[in-house]
C-alpha positions, -999 to 999 in steps of 0.1 A, spaced: -298 -86 15 -322 -101 41 -305 -103 77 -334 -114 95 -331 -138 125 -292 -138 131 -282 -163 157 -254 -146 176 -226 -160 196 -200 -145 217 -166 -150 203 -143 -177 223 -118 -155 228 -139 -130 246 -133 -132 283 -161 -133 312 -152 -98 328 -175 -78 305 -143 -68 288 -139 -62 250 -161 -87 235 -176 -90 199 -205 -116 190 -207 -132 154 -235 -144 134 -226 -166 103 -259 -184 100 -270 -162 70 -264 -173 32 -231 -154 18 -226 -130 50 -213 -128 84 -222 -100 109 -203 -89 137 -212 -64 166 -199 -54 200 -215 -73 226 -216 -41 250 -233 -20 223 -257 -44 205 -276 -18 190 -247 3 182 -242 -9 147 -232 -41 128 -203 -49 108 -214 -70 75 -187 -92 60 -189 -117 27 -182 -151 40 -150 -155 19 -135 -121 34 -143 -134 70 -131 -167 62 -96 -148 51 -94 -127 79 -100 -156 105 -74 -174 88 -50 -148 91 -56 -138 128 -50 -174 134 -18 -177 118 -5 -148 139 -16 -161 173 
């Protein structure tokens, strides 16, 4: 899987005080990458696009 040149963006739900923040890159075909803003070199989670969409839909329904 080629994950070169991800375009990261910080979650709109993340605060500005340096707390619990995540960044998401969804510009890659078929995958969504997620990482911790405070530890960008600490690892990246990879989700299929459909799985990520299902996750976001479930979270949105609970808020």
